[in-house]
C-alpha positions in Angstrom: 124.2 122.3 72.4 123.1 119.7 75.0 125.5 117.0 76.0 124.6 113.4 75.3 125.5 111.7 78.5 126.4 108.4 76.8 128.9 109.9 74.4 130.4 112.2 77.2 131.2 109.4 79.6 134.7 108.3 79.9 136.1 104.8 80.1 138.1 104.2 83.3 141.8 103.3 83.0 142.5 99.8 84.3 143.0 100.0 88.0 141.4 103.3 88.6 138.1 101.8 89.8 139.7 100.4 92.9 141.2 103.9 93.7 137.8 105.6 93.1 136.1 103.1 95.4 138.7 103.6 98.2 138.4 107.4 97.8 134.6 107.3 98.0 134.7 105.2 101.1 137.2 107.7 102.7 134.1 109.8 103.7 132.5 106.9 105.5 130.6 103.5 105.0 128.4 103.1 102.0 126.5 100.4 100.2 127.5 99.3 96.7 124.7 101.1 94.8 125.7 104.3 96.8 129.4 104.0 95.9 128.4 103.8 92.2 126.1 106.8 92.5 128.8 108.9 94.5 131.4 108.2 91.7 128.9 109.2 89.0 127.8 112.4 90.9 131.3 113.5 91.8 132.4 113.1 88.2 129.5 115.2 86.9 128.0 112.0 85.3 131.1 111.3 83.2 132.0 108.2 85.0 129.3 105.5 85.4 130.4 102.3 87.1 128.4 99.4 85.8 127.2 96.7 88.3 129.3 94.1 86.5 132.4 96.0 87.3 131.6 97.5 90.7 130.7 94.3 92.7 133.6 92.2 91.5 135.9 95.2 92.5 134.3 95.4 95.9 134.8 91.7 96.4 138.4 91.9 95.3 139.0 94.8 97.7 137.5 92.9 100.6 139.7 89.8 99.7 142.8 92.1 99.7 141.9 93.3 103.2 141.3 97.0 102.1 137.6 96.9 102.8 135.3 95.3 105.4 131.6 95.0 105.2 128.6 94.6 107.5 124.8 94.4 106.9 122.8 97.4 107.7 119.6 99.0 106.6 119.7 101.3 103.6 117.8 104.7 103.3 115.0 102.7 101.7 114.8 100.5 104.8 116.3 97.5 102.9 119.0 95.2 104.1 122.3 96.1 102.3 126.0 95.4 102.6 127.8 98.5 103.8 131.5 98.7 103.0 134.1 100.7 104.9 137.9 101.3 104.6 140.2 99.3 106.8 143.6 100.7 108.0 145.3 98.8 105.1 142.7 100.3 102.7 143.6 103.9 103.9 147.3 103.2 103.3 146.5 101.7 99.9 144.5 104.9 99.1 147.5 107.0 99.9 149.7 104.9 97.7 147.2 105.0 94.8 146.9 108.8 95.1 150.7 109.1 94.9 150.9 106.8 91.8 147.9 108.7 90.2 149.8 112.1 90.6 152.9 110.5 89.0 150.8 109.2 86.1 149.1 112.5 85.6 152.5 114.3 85.5 154.0 111.9 83.1 151.1 112.0 80.7 151.0 115.8 81.0 154.7 115.9 79.9 153.8 113.8 76.8 150.6 115.6 75.9 152.0 119.2 76.5 155.6 119.1 75.4 155.6 122.8 74.6 155.0 123.5 78.3 157.9 121.3 79.3 160.2 122.9 76.6 159.2 126.4 77.8 160.3 125.5 81.3 163.7 124.4 80.0 165.3 127.1 77.8 168.1 124.8 76.8 165.7 122.4 75.2 165.7 123.1 71.4 162.9 120.5 70.5 
């Protein structure tokens, strides 16, 4: 059965878009459209970042000092803003990755209580 891309897409948890943008820019400068395309491609089309969410997030990250931008020419030979991580952005990405790991572990304990109980023979629940 073929997947319907619209029904298969996942909503992003609040705050994860910033982390995904920072992670995408870890590999080098990119323009806004390219950032959105990279997130979509790396998630096998499950995550689609809408323009109305992406550009306000980019502006917010610049304002916080985690990104800088400069004008350059895109692959289509058009003028575009290219964003790149700052040192503060790299530090924030590391912090966000740590928090994400903690969140995944906590949700895993709730969603898979049998696994937690199996690891603790004294747990009778």
